[in-house]
DSSP file (Angstrom, degrees, kcal/mol; ACC not computed):
  #  RESIDUE AA STRUCTURE BP1 BP2  ACC     N-H-->O    O-->H-N    N-H-->O    O-->H-N    TCO  KAPPA ALPHA  PHI   PSI    X-CA   Y-CA   Z-CA
    1    1 A X     >        0   0    0      0, 0.0     4,-2.0     0, 0.0     5,-0.2   0.000 360.0 360.0 360.0 -42.1   75.8    2.3  141.3
    2    2 A X  H  >  +     0   0    0      1,-0.2     4,-2.3     2,-0.2     5,-0.2   0.907 360.0  53.4 -61.0 -41.5   74.3    5.9  141.2
    3    3 A X  H  > S+     0   0    0      1,-0.2     4,-2.5     2,-0.2    -1,-0.2   0.886 107.3  51.2 -61.3 -39.8   71.3    4.5  139.3
    4    4 A X  H  > S+     0   0    0      2,-0.2     4,-2.2     1,-0.2    -1,-0.2   0.886 109.4  50.1 -65.1 -38.2   70.7    2.0  142.1
    5    5 A X  H  X S+     0   0    0     -4,-2.0     4,-2.2     2,-0.2    -2,-0.2   0.902 110.7  49.0 -68.0 -39.6   70.9    4.7  144.8
    6    6 A X  H  X S+     0   0    0     -4,-2.3     4,-2.7     2,-0.2    -2,-0.2   0.919 111.1  50.4 -63.5 -43.7   68.4    6.9  142.9
    7    7 A X  H  X S+     0   0    0     -4,-2.5     4,-2.5     1,-0.2    -2,-0.2   0.907 110.0  50.4 -61.3 -40.9   66.0    3.9  142.5
    8    8 A X  H  X S+     0   0    0     -4,-2.2     4,-2.1     2,-0.2    -1,-0.2   0.904 110.8  49.3 -63.8 -40.7   66.3    3.2  146.2
    9    9 A X  H  X S+     0   0    0     -4,-2.2     4,-2.3     2,-0.2     5,-0.2   0.937 111.1  49.5 -63.1 -46.4   65.5    6.9  147.0
   10   10 A X  H  X S+     0   0    0     -4,-2.7     4,-2.8     1,-0.2     5,-0.2   0.914 109.7  52.4 -57.8 -43.7   62.5    6.8  144.7
   11   11 A X  H  X S+     0   0    0     -4,-2.5     4,-2.5     1,-0.2    -1,-0.2   0.902 109.4  48.2 -61.5 -41.8   61.3    3.6  146.4
   12   12 A X  H  X S+     0   0    0     -4,-2.1     4,-2.2     2,-0.2    -1,-0.2   0.912 113.9  46.5 -65.9 -42.1   61.5    5.1  149.9
   13   13 A X  H  X S+     0   0    0     -4,-2.3     4,-2.3     2,-0.2    -2,-0.2   0.927 114.6  47.2 -65.6 -43.5   59.6    8.3  148.8
   14   14 A X  H  X S+     0   0    0     -4,-2.8     4,-2.2    -5,-0.2    10,-0.4   0.889 110.9  51.3 -66.8 -39.3   57.0    6.3  147.0
   15   15 A X  H  X S+     0   0    0     -4,-2.5     4,-2.0    -5,-0.2    -1,-0.2   0.923 111.1  48.7 -61.6 -44.6   56.5    3.9  149.9
   16   16 A X  H  X S+     0   0    0     -4,-2.2     4,-1.5     1,-0.2    -2,-0.2   0.923 109.9  51.5 -61.3 -44.3   56.1    6.8  152.3
   17   17 A X  H  <>S+     0   0    0     -4,-2.3     5,-2.6     1,-0.2    -1,-0.2   0.896 108.7  51.2 -62.3 -39.8   53.5    8.5  150.0
   18   18 A X  H ><5S+     0   0    0     -4,-2.2     3,-1.7     1,-0.2    -1,-0.2   0.905 107.3  53.2 -63.9 -40.4   51.5    5.3  149.8
   19   19 A X  H 3<5S+     0   0    0     -4,-2.0    -1,-0.2     1,-0.3    -2,-0.2   0.811 105.3  55.5 -63.2 -29.1   51.5    5.0  153.6
   20   20 A X  T 3<5S-     0   0    0     -4,-1.5    -1,-0.3     2,-0.2    -2,-0.2   0.336 128.4 -97.6 -86.9   7.6   50.1    8.6  153.7
   21   21 A X  T < 5S+     0   0    0     -3,-1.7     2,-0.4     1,-0.3    -3,-0.2   0.619  91.0 106.1  91.1  12.5   47.2    7.6  151.4
   22   22 A X      < -     0   0    0     -5,-2.6     2,-0.7    -6,-0.2    -1,-0.3  -0.963  61.6-140.4-125.7 143.2   48.6    8.8  148.1
   23   23 A X  E     +A   35   0A   0     12,-0.7    12,-2.8    -2,-0.4     2,-0.3  -0.908  36.1 168.8-100.1 112.8   50.0    6.8  145.3
   24   24 A X  E     -A   34   0A   0     -2,-0.7     2,-0.5   -10,-0.4    10,-0.2  -0.916  23.3-156.8-127.0 151.9   53.0    8.7  144.0
   25   25 A X  E     -A   33   0A   0      8,-3.0     8,-3.4    -2,-0.3     2,-0.8  -0.985  10.5-148.6-129.8 121.7   55.7    7.8  141.5
   26   26 A X  E     -A   32   0A   0     -2,-0.5     6,-0.2     6,-0.2   -12,-0.1  -0.815  32.6-141.9 -86.1 114.0   59.1    9.6  141.5
   27   27 A X    >   -     0   0    0      4,-2.9     3,-2.1    -2,-0.8    -1,-0.0  -0.176  21.4-103.6 -78.5 168.0   59.9    9.4  137.8
   28   28 A X  T 3  S+     0   0    0      1,-0.3    -1,-0.1     2,-0.1    -2,-0.0   0.795 122.0  60.3 -59.2 -29.0   63.3    8.8  136.2
   29   29 A X  T 3  S-     0   0    0      2,-0.1    -1,-0.3     1,-0.1     3,-0.1   0.538 120.5-110.5 -78.5  -4.8   63.5   12.5  135.5
   30   30 A X  S <  S+     0   0    0     -3,-2.1     2,-0.2     1,-0.3    -2,-0.1   0.471  75.9 128.7  92.9   2.1   63.3   13.1  139.2
   31   31 A X        -     0   0    0    120,-0.0    -4,-2.9     1,-0.0     2,-0.7  -0.618  60.4-122.8 -90.1 153.5   59.9   14.7  139.2
   32   32 A X  E     -A   26   0A   0     -6,-0.2     2,-0.6    -2,-0.2   120,-0.3  -0.850  27.5-167.2 -96.6 116.5   57.2   13.5  141.6
   33   33 A X  E     -A   25   0A   0     -8,-3.4    -8,-3.0    -2,-0.7     2,-0.4  -0.909   8.9-147.3-108.5 122.5   54.2   12.4  139.6
   34   34 A X  E     -A   24   0A   0    121,-1.8     2,-0.4    -2,-0.6   -10,-0.2  -0.724  12.9-171.4 -91.4 135.6   51.0   11.8  141.6
   35   35 A X  E     -A   23   0A   0    -12,-2.8   -12,-0.7    -2,-0.4     2,-0.6  -0.987  22.3-129.4-122.9 135.5   48.6    9.1  140.5
   36   36 A X        -     0   0    0     -2,-0.4     5,-0.1   -14,-0.1   -14,-0.1  -0.744  27.8-124.0 -85.4 123.4   45.1    8.8  142.1
   37   37 A X    >   -     0   0    0     -2,-0.6     3,-1.6     1,-0.1     4,-0.1  -0.354  19.5-118.3 -64.9 146.8   44.5    5.2  143.1
   38   38 A X  G >  S+     0   0    0      1,-0.3     3,-1.2     2,-0.2    -1,-0.1   0.858 113.6  55.8 -54.5 -38.1   41.4    3.6  141.6
   39   39 A X  G 3  S+     0   0    0      1,-0.3    -1,-0.3     0, 0.0    -2,-0.1   0.688 115.2  38.4 -70.5 -17.1   39.8    3.1  145.1
   40   40 A X  G <  S+     0   0    0     -3,-1.6    -1,-0.3     2,-0.0    -2,-0.2   0.058  79.8 146.2-119.8  23.3   40.2    6.8  145.9
   41   41 A X    <   -     0   0    0     -3,-1.2     2,-0.1    -5,-0.1    -3,-0.1  -0.403  53.1-114.2 -63.4 133.9   39.4    8.3  142.5
   42   42 A X        -     0   0    0     -2,-0.1    -1,-0.1     1,-0.1     2,-0.1  -0.383  28.2-112.6 -69.2 147.2   37.6   11.7  143.0
   43   43 A X    >   -     0   0    0      1,-0.1     3,-1.9    -2,-0.1    -1,-0.1  -0.421  28.9-110.2 -72.2 155.4   34.0   11.9  141.9
   44   44 A X  T 3  S+     0   0    0      1,-0.3    -1,-0.1    -2,-0.1    -2,-0.1   0.820 119.2  54.3 -57.9 -29.9   33.3   14.2  138.9
   45   45 A X  T 3  S+     0   0    0      2,-0.0     2,-0.4     0, 0.0    -1,-0.3   0.545  78.9 113.2 -83.0  -4.5   31.5   16.6  141.2
   46   46 A X    <   +     0   0    0     -3,-1.9    -4,-0.0     1,-0.2     3,-0.0  -0.534  34.0 166.4 -68.8 119.9   34.5   16.9  143.6
   47   47 A X        +     0   0    0     -2,-0.4     2,-0.4     5,-0.0    -1,-0.2   0.646  45.6  84.6-110.3 -19.3   35.7   20.4  143.2
   48   48 A X    >>  -     0   0    0      1,-0.1     4,-1.0     2,-0.0     3,-0.8  -0.716  63.5-149.0 -92.2 132.3   38.1   20.8  146.2
   49   49 A X  H 3> S+     0   0    0     -2,-0.4     4,-2.1     1,-0.2    -1,-0.1   0.778  98.9  66.0 -66.5 -24.3   41.7   19.7  145.9
   50   50 A X  H 34 S+     0   0    0      1,-0.2    -1,-0.2     2,-0.2    -2,-0.0   0.826  97.3  54.0 -66.1 -29.8   41.5   18.9  149.7
   51   51 A X  H <4 S+     0   0    0     -3,-0.8    -1,-0.2     1,-0.2     3,-0.2   0.870 111.6  45.1 -69.1 -35.5   39.0   16.2  148.9
   52   52 A X  H  < S+     0   0    0     -4,-1.0     2,-0.6     1,-0.2    -2,-0.2   0.853 120.5  38.9 -73.0 -35.4   41.4   14.7  146.4
   53   53 A X     <  -     0   0    0     -4,-2.1    -1,-0.2     1,-0.1   -31,-0.1  -0.864  62.0-174.8-126.2  96.1   44.4   14.9  148.6
   54   54 A X        +     0   0    0     -2,-0.6    -1,-0.1    -3,-0.2     2,-0.1   0.635  53.2 107.6 -68.8 -13.1   43.8   14.2  152.3
   55   55 A X        -     0   0    0      1,-0.2     3,-0.1   -34,-0.0    -2,-0.1  -0.424  62.6-148.7 -67.3 137.4   47.4   15.1  153.3
   56   56 A X  S    S+     0   0    0      1,-0.2     2,-0.3    -2,-0.1    -1,-0.2   0.837  82.6  18.4 -72.2 -32.0   47.6   18.4  155.2
   57   57 A X  S    S-     0   0    0     58,-0.1    -1,-0.2    -3,-0.0     2,-0.1  -0.994  80.0-119.3-141.0 142.0   51.1   19.1  153.8
   58   58 A X        -     0   0    0     -2,-0.3     2,-0.1     1,-0.1    -2,-0.0  -0.413  45.6 -88.0 -75.2 159.4   53.1   17.8  150.9
   59   59 A X        -     0   0    0     -2,-0.1     2,-0.5    57,-0.1    92,-0.4  -0.432  42.5-131.4 -61.8 138.7   56.4   16.1  151.4
   60   60 A X  E     -B  114   0B   0     54,-2.7    54,-2.8    90,-0.1     2,-0.4  -0.861  19.5-160.3 -97.8 125.4   59.3   18.6  151.5
   61   61 A X  E     -BC 113 149B   0     88,-3.2    88,-3.3    -2,-0.5     2,-0.4  -0.866   4.7-163.2-106.0 140.8   62.3   17.7  149.4
   62   62 A X  E     -BC 112 148B   0     50,-2.1    50,-2.8    -2,-0.4     2,-0.5  -0.975  10.6-169.9-125.7 135.9   65.6   19.3  150.0
   63   63 A X  E     -BC 111 147B   0     84,-2.4    84,-2.2    -2,-0.4     2,-0.5  -0.973  12.8-177.7-123.8 114.3   68.6   19.5  147.7
   64   64 A X  E     -BC 110 146B   0     46,-2.6    46,-2.8    -2,-0.5     2,-0.4  -0.951   7.6-160.0-116.4 130.3   71.8   20.7  149.4
   65   65 A X  E     -BC 109 145B   0     80,-2.9    80,-1.9    -2,-0.5     2,-0.4  -0.890   7.9-175.4-114.2 140.5   75.1   21.2  147.5
   66   66 A X  E     -B  108   0B   0     42,-2.6    42,-2.9    -2,-0.4     2,-0.5  -0.996   9.7-165.8-135.4 136.7   78.5   21.4  149.0
   67   67 A X  E     -B  107   0B   0     75,-0.4    74,-3.1    -2,-0.4    75,-0.8  -0.988  21.5-137.1-125.1 120.6   81.9   22.1  147.4
   68   68 A X  B     -E  140   0C   0     38,-2.6    72,-0.3    -2,-0.5     5,-0.1  -0.418  18.5-112.0 -76.9 148.4   85.1   21.2  149.5
   69   69 A X    >   -     0   0    0     70,-2.8     3,-2.6     1,-0.1     4,-0.2  -0.453  54.4 -80.4 -66.0 150.4   88.1   23.5  149.7
   70   70 A X  T 3  S+     0   0    0      1,-0.3    -1,-0.1     2,-0.2    36,-0.0  -0.327 122.4  16.9 -54.5 131.7   91.2   21.9  148.0
   71   71 A X  T 3  S+     0   0    0     -3,-0.1    -1,-0.3     1,-0.0     4,-0.2   0.334 111.0  82.3  86.4  -7.3   92.7   19.4  150.4
   72   72 A X    <>  +     0   0    0     -3,-2.6     4,-2.6    67,-0.1     5,-0.2   0.246  54.4 105.9-111.0  10.5   89.5   19.2  152.5
   73   73 A X  H  > S+     0   0    0     -4,-0.2     4,-2.6     1,-0.2     5,-0.2   0.924  82.0  45.5 -58.9 -48.1   87.5   16.8  150.4
   74   74 A X  H  > S+     0   0    0      1,-0.2     4,-2.4     2,-0.2    -1,-0.2   0.889 113.1  50.3 -65.0 -39.2   88.0   13.8  152.7
   75   75 A X  H  > S+     0   0    0      2,-0.2     4,-2.3     1,-0.2    -1,-0.2   0.897 112.2  47.0 -66.6 -39.8   87.1   15.9  155.8
   76   76 A X  H  X S+     0   0    0     -4,-2.6     4,-2.7     2,-0.2     5,-0.3   0.930 112.0  50.4 -66.6 -43.9   83.9   17.2  154.2
   77   77 A X  H  X S+     0   0    0     -4,-2.6     4,-2.6    -5,-0.2    -2,-0.2   0.917 111.8  48.1 -59.5 -43.2   82.9   13.8  153.0
   78   78 A X  H  X S+     0   0    0     -4,-2.4     4,-2.1     2,-0.2    -1,-0.2   0.909 112.0  49.6 -64.1 -42.3   83.4   12.4  156.6
   79   79 A X  H  X S+     0   0    0     -4,-2.3     4,-0.6     2,-0.2    -2,-0.2   0.906 114.7  43.5 -64.2 -42.0   81.4   15.3  158.1
   80   80 A X  H >X S+     0   0    0     -4,-2.7     3,-1.0     1,-0.2     4,-0.6   0.900 112.9  52.0 -70.8 -40.4   78.5   14.8  155.7
   81   81 A X  H >X S+     0   0    0     -4,-2.6     3,-1.1    -5,-0.3     4,-0.6   0.874 103.2  59.3 -62.5 -37.3   78.6   11.0  156.1
   82   82 A X  H 3X S+     0   0    0     -4,-2.1     4,-0.6     1,-0.2    -1,-0.2   0.704  98.8  60.3 -65.7 -19.6   78.5   11.3  159.8
   83   83 A X  H <X S+     0   0    0     -3,-1.0     4,-1.9    -4,-0.6    -1,-0.2   0.749  88.9  73.4 -76.7 -24.0   75.2   13.2  159.5
   84   84 A X  H <X S+     0   0    0     -3,-1.1     4,-1.8    -4,-0.6    -2,-0.2   0.941  94.2  45.7 -63.1 -54.1   73.3   10.3  157.8
   85   85 A X  H  < S+     0   0    0     -4,-0.6     4,-0.5     1,-0.2     3,-0.2   0.930 116.8  42.5 -60.8 -49.5   72.8    7.9  160.8
   86   86 A X  H >< S+     0   0    0     -4,-0.6     3,-1.1     1,-0.2     4,-0.4   0.869 111.9  55.8 -67.1 -31.0   71.6   10.4  163.3
   87   87 A X  H >< S+     0   0    0     -4,-1.9     3,-1.5     1,-0.3    -1,-0.2   0.852  96.7  63.8 -66.5 -32.8   69.4   12.1  160.8
   88   88 A X  T 3< S+     0   0    0     -4,-1.8    -1,-0.3     1,-0.3    -2,-0.2   0.687 102.4  51.4 -64.4 -16.8   67.7    8.8  160.0
   89   89 A X  T <  S+     0   0    0     -3,-1.1    -1,-0.3    -4,-0.5    -2,-0.2   0.521  85.9 110.2 -94.4  -8.2   66.4    8.9  163.7
   90   90 A X  S X  S-     0   0    0     -3,-1.5     3,-1.8    -4,-0.4    33,-0.0  -0.421  81.1-101.6 -69.9 140.7   65.0   12.5  163.4
   91   91 A X  T 3  S+     0   0    0      1,-0.2    32,-0.1    -2,-0.1    -1,-0.1  -0.361 108.3  24.9 -59.1 138.3   61.2   12.8  163.5
   92   92 A X  T 3  S+     0   0    0      1,-0.3    23,-1.9    22,-0.1    -1,-0.2   0.335  84.5 148.5  90.6  -7.8   59.8   13.4  160.0
   93   93 A X  E <   +D  114   0B   0     -3,-1.8    -1,-0.3    21,-0.2    21,-0.2  -0.386   9.0 155.0 -61.8 131.4   62.8   11.7  158.2
   94   94 A X  E     -     0   0B   0     19,-2.1     2,-0.3     1,-0.4    20,-0.2   0.607  68.9  -6.1-117.5 -50.0   61.8   10.0  155.0
   95   95 A X  E     +D  113   0B   0     18,-1.6    18,-2.4     2,-0.0    -1,-0.4  -0.996  48.9 175.7-150.4 147.2   65.1   10.0  153.0
   96   96 A X  E     +D  112   0B   0     -2,-0.3     2,-0.4    16,-0.2    16,-0.2  -0.725  18.5 172.5-154.2  94.6   68.5   11.4  153.4
   97   97 A X  E     -D  111   0B   0     14,-2.7    14,-2.8    -2,-0.2     2,-0.4  -0.925  18.4-152.5-120.3 131.8   71.0   10.4  150.7
   98   98 A X  E     -D  110   0B   0     -2,-0.4     2,-0.3    12,-0.2    12,-0.2  -0.853  15.4-178.2-104.6 133.5   74.5   11.7  150.1
   99   99 A X  E     -D  109   0B   0     10,-2.7    10,-2.6    -2,-0.4     2,-0.4  -0.967  14.3-152.1-129.8 146.5   76.1   11.7  146.7
  100  100 A X  E     -D  108   0B   0     -2,-0.3     8,-0.2     8,-0.2     5,-0.1  -0.964  31.1-108.1-116.2 137.8   79.5   12.7  145.4
  101  101 A X        -     0   0    0      6,-3.0     6,-0.2    -2,-0.4     5,-0.2  -0.361  16.2-156.9 -62.9 135.1   80.1   14.0  141.9
  102  102 A X  S    S+     0   0    0      1,-0.2     3,-0.3     3,-0.1    -1,-0.2   0.692  96.7  46.4 -82.4 -19.8   81.9   11.6  139.7
  103  103 A X  S    S+     0   0    0      1,-0.2     2,-0.2     4,-0.1    -1,-0.2   0.699 123.2  30.2 -92.6 -22.5   83.0   14.5  137.5
  104  104 A X  S >  S-     0   0    0      3,-0.2     3,-1.7     0, 0.0    -3,-0.4  -0.660  79.8-150.5-140.2  79.8   84.1   16.8  140.3
  105  105 A X  T 3  S+     0   0    0     -3,-0.3     3,-0.1     1,-0.3    -3,-0.1  -0.197  85.2  38.5 -53.0 140.8   85.5   15.0  143.3
  106  106 A X  T 3  S+     0   0    0      1,-0.3   -38,-2.6    -5,-0.2     2,-0.5   0.353  89.8 110.2  95.0  -5.4   84.8   17.0  146.5
  107  107 A X  E <   -B   67   0B   0     -3,-1.7    -6,-3.0    -6,-0.2     2,-0.3  -0.922  48.5-176.4-104.0 125.2   81.4   18.2  145.3
  108  108 A X  E     -BD  66 100B   0    -42,-2.9   -42,-2.6    -2,-0.5     2,-0.4  -0.866  16.8-161.8-124.0 153.5   78.6   16.6  147.2
  109  109 A X  E     -BD  65  99B   0    -10,-2.6   -10,-2.7    -2,-0.3     2,-0.5  -0.999   5.4-158.0-133.5 130.8   74.8   16.7  147.1
  110  110 A X  E     -BD  64  98B   0    -46,-2.8   -46,-2.6    -2,-0.4     2,-0.6  -0.948   8.5-164.6-103.5 126.9   72.4   15.7  149.9
  111  111 A X  E     +BD  63  97B   0    -14,-2.8   -14,-2.7    -2,-0.5     2,-0.3  -0.963  18.1 176.5-113.6 119.0   69.0   14.8  148.7
  112  112 A X  E     -BD  62  96B   0    -50,-2.8   -50,-2.1    -2,-0.6     2,-0.4  -0.827  22.6-162.0-124.8 156.8   66.4   14.7  151.5
  113  113 A X  E     -BD  61  95B   0    -18,-2.4   -19,-2.1    -2,-0.3   -18,-1.6  -0.991  14.1-176.7-138.6 134.1   62.7   14.2  152.0
  114  114 A X  E     -BD  60  93B   0    -54,-2.8   -54,-2.7    -2,-0.4   -21,-0.2  -0.940  34.0-125.7-131.5 149.9   60.8   15.3  155.1
  115  115 A X  S    S-     0   0    0    -23,-1.9     2,-0.3    -2,-0.3   -58,-0.1   0.827  89.9  -8.8 -63.1 -33.7   57.2   14.9  156.2
  116  116 A X     >  -     0   0    0    -24,-0.1     4,-1.8   -56,-0.1    -1,-0.1  -0.981  65.6-107.1-158.3 165.5   56.7   18.6  156.8
  117  117 A X  H  > S+     0   0    0     -2,-0.3     4,-2.6     2,-0.2     5,-0.1   0.847 117.9  56.7 -65.8 -34.1   58.5   22.0  156.9
  118  118 A X  H  > S+     0   0    0      2,-0.2     4,-2.1     1,-0.2    -1,-0.2   0.922 108.6  45.1 -64.8 -43.2   58.1   22.0  160.7
  119  119 A X  H  > S+     0   0    0      2,-0.2     4,-2.0     1,-0.2    -1,-0.2   0.854 112.2  52.2 -70.5 -32.5   59.9   18.7  161.1
  120  120 A X  H  X S+     0   0    0     -4,-1.8     4,-2.1     2,-0.2    -2,-0.2   0.925 108.6  51.3 -63.8 -44.3   62.6   19.8  158.6
  121  121 A X  H  < S+     0   0    0     -4,-2.6     4,-0.5     1,-0.2    -2,-0.2   0.896 108.6  51.1 -60.0 -40.7   63.1   23.0  160.7
  122  122 A X  H >< S+     0   0    0     -4,-2.1     3,-1.1     1,-0.2    -1,-0.2   0.904 108.7  51.6 -62.8 -41.4   63.4   20.8  163.9
  123  123 A X  H >< S+     0   0    0     -4,-2.0     3,-1.7     1,-0.2     6,-0.3   0.891 102.7  59.7 -61.3 -39.4   66.1   18.7  162.1
  124  124 A X  T 3< S+     0   0    0     -4,-2.1    -1,-0.2     1,-0.3    -2,-0.2   0.635 106.4  48.8 -67.1 -12.2   68.0   21.9  161.1
  125  125 A X  T <  S+     0   0    0     -3,-1.1    -1,-0.3    -4,-0.5    -2,-0.2   0.084  84.1 120.8-114.1  22.9   68.3   22.7  164.9
  126  126 A X  S <> S-     0   0    0     -3,-1.7     4,-2.7     1,-0.1     5,-0.2  -0.512  73.6-115.1 -83.1 155.0   69.6   19.3  166.0
  127  127 A X  H  > S+     0   0    0      1,-0.2     4,-2.3     2,-0.2     5,-0.2   0.880 114.5  53.0 -57.3 -39.6   72.9   18.9  167.8
  128  128 A X  H  > S+     0   0    0      1,-0.2     4,-1.5     2,-0.2    -1,-0.2   0.896 113.4  42.2 -67.4 -37.2   74.4   16.8  165.0
  129  129 A X  H  > S+     0   0    0     -6,-0.3     4,-2.6     2,-0.2    -2,-0.2   0.882 113.1  52.4 -76.2 -36.6   73.5   19.4  162.3
  130  130 A X  H  X S+     0   0    0     -4,-2.7     4,-1.6     2,-0.2    -2,-0.2   0.878 107.8  53.2 -63.8 -36.6   74.6   22.3  164.5
  131  131 A X  H  X S+     0   0    0     -4,-2.3     4,-1.2    -5,-0.2    -1,-0.2   0.910 110.5  46.4 -62.8 -42.8   77.9   20.6  165.0
  132  132 A X  H >X S+     0   0    0     -4,-1.5     4,-1.8     1,-0.2     3,-0.5   0.929 109.7  53.6 -64.8 -44.3   78.4   20.2  161.3
  133  133 A X  H 3X S+     0   0    0     -4,-2.6     4,-0.5     1,-0.2    -1,-0.2   0.818 105.0  56.1 -60.9 -30.4   77.4   23.8  160.6
  134  134 A X  H 3< S+     0   0    0     -4,-1.6    -1,-0.2     1,-0.2    -2,-0.2   0.856 116.0  35.0 -70.4 -34.8   80.0   25.0  163.1
  135  135 A X  H XX S+     0   0    0     -4,-1.2     3,-1.0    -3,-0.5     4,-0.6   0.632  95.6  88.4 -92.9 -14.9   82.8   23.2  161.2
  136  136 A X  H >X S+     0   0    0     -4,-1.8     4,-2.1     1,-0.2     3,-1.5   0.839  76.4  63.2 -57.2 -40.6   81.5   23.7  157.7
  137  137 A X  H 3< S+     0   0    0     -4,-0.5    -1,-0.2     1,-0.3    -2,-0.1   0.841 102.6  51.1 -57.9 -32.0   83.2   27.1  157.0
  138  138 A X  H <4 S+     0   0    0     -3,-1.0    -1,-0.3     1,-0.2    -2,-0.2   0.712 117.7  39.7 -74.0 -18.7   86.7   25.6  157.3
  139  139 A X  H << S+     0   0    0     -3,-1.5   -70,-2.8    -4,-0.6     2,-0.3   0.701  97.8  85.4-102.5 -23.5   85.7   22.8  154.9
  140  140 A X  B  <  -E   68   0C   0     -4,-2.1   -72,-0.3   -72,-0.3     3,-0.1  -0.652  52.6-161.5 -94.3 135.6   83.7   24.6  152.2
  141  141 A X  S    S+     0   0    0    -74,-3.1     2,-0.3    -2,-0.3   -73,-0.2   0.726  86.7   9.1 -78.2 -23.9   85.1   26.4  149.2
  142  142 A X  S    S-     0   0    0    -75,-0.8   -75,-0.4   -73,-0.0    -1,-0.2  -0.958 101.5 -74.1-148.9 160.8   81.8   28.3  148.8
  143  143 A X        -     0   0    0     -2,-0.3    -2,-0.1     1,-0.1   -78,-0.1  -0.292  57.8-103.2 -59.4 142.3   78.7   28.7  150.8
  144  144 A X        -     0   0    0    -78,-0.1     2,-0.5     1,-0.1   -78,-0.2  -0.350  30.3-135.6 -64.3 148.6   76.4   25.6  150.8
  145  145 A X  E     -C   65   0B   0    -80,-1.9   -80,-2.9    -3,-0.1     2,-0.5  -0.938  22.7-176.8-108.7 124.3   73.4   25.9  148.6
  146  146 A X  E     +C   64   0B   0     -2,-0.5     2,-0.4   -82,-0.2   -82,-0.2  -0.984   1.8 179.7-126.0 123.1   70.1   24.6  150.0
  147  147 A X  E     -C   63   0B   0    -84,-2.2   -84,-2.4    -2,-0.5     2,-0.4  -0.973  15.7-147.2-124.9 137.5   66.9   24.5  148.0
  148  148 A X  E     -C   62   0B   0     -2,-0.4     2,-0.3   -86,-0.2   -86,-0.2  -0.839  18.2-174.4-102.6 139.9   63.5   23.3  149.2
  149  149 A X  E     -C   61   0B   0    -88,-3.3   -88,-3.2    -2,-0.4     2,-0.3  -0.964   8.7-171.5-132.9 149.3   61.0   21.7  146.7
  150  150 A X        -     0   0    0     -2,-0.3   -90,-0.1   -90,-0.2  -118,-0.1  -0.870  47.3 -70.6-129.2 168.0   57.5   20.5  146.9
  151  151 A X        -     0   0    0    -92,-0.4     2,-0.2    -2,-0.3  -118,-0.1  -0.343  56.2-112.7 -58.8 134.2   55.4   18.5  144.5
  152  152 A X    >   -     0   0    0   -120,-0.3     3,-1.4     1,-0.1    -1,-0.1  -0.510  37.6-104.3 -70.7 134.0   54.5   20.6  141.4
  153  153 A X  T 3  S+     0   0    0      1,-0.2    -1,-0.1    -2,-0.2    -3,-0.0  -0.258 102.1  28.7 -58.4 142.6   50.8   21.4  141.2
  154  154 A X  T 3         0   0    0     -3,-0.1    -1,-0.2     1,-0.0    -2,-0.1   0.445 360.0 360.0  89.7  -0.2   48.9   19.4  138.7
  155  155 A X    <         0   0    0     -3,-1.4  -121,-1.8  -123,-0.1    -2,-0.1   0.469 360.0 360.0 -92.3 360.0   51.1   16.3  138.7
């Protein structure tokens, strides 16, 4: 089941990238590998990376980790699950997938993709996310970890 969810996430990210004029493949290892489509292959004299990549900004990927306090696992899961539907309506949303560890119940990971850092910042200030942030301290065993990622240069 986890493999199917990862494949679905990859498919959404890759579909979005194609719509933005780039052919990208999110590999099984989780890295984003960019491939130049034959119709848009850069000429040998093209020296600017902006000519190769018309997007103004790369997709922003977010990995957020949460660990529930003992006895608060169900409440944390419910709170995180409640974020998914309203987040899918936020401007800039590409993907927002929640996973729970099979080895450590009560440990969750949100894997997100956003069109830009600005739209991600707007999402971070929405009523649904602010509501979760207000209740999170009572549910979390440790501070949440949030890391931002962009496509690695040269891929």
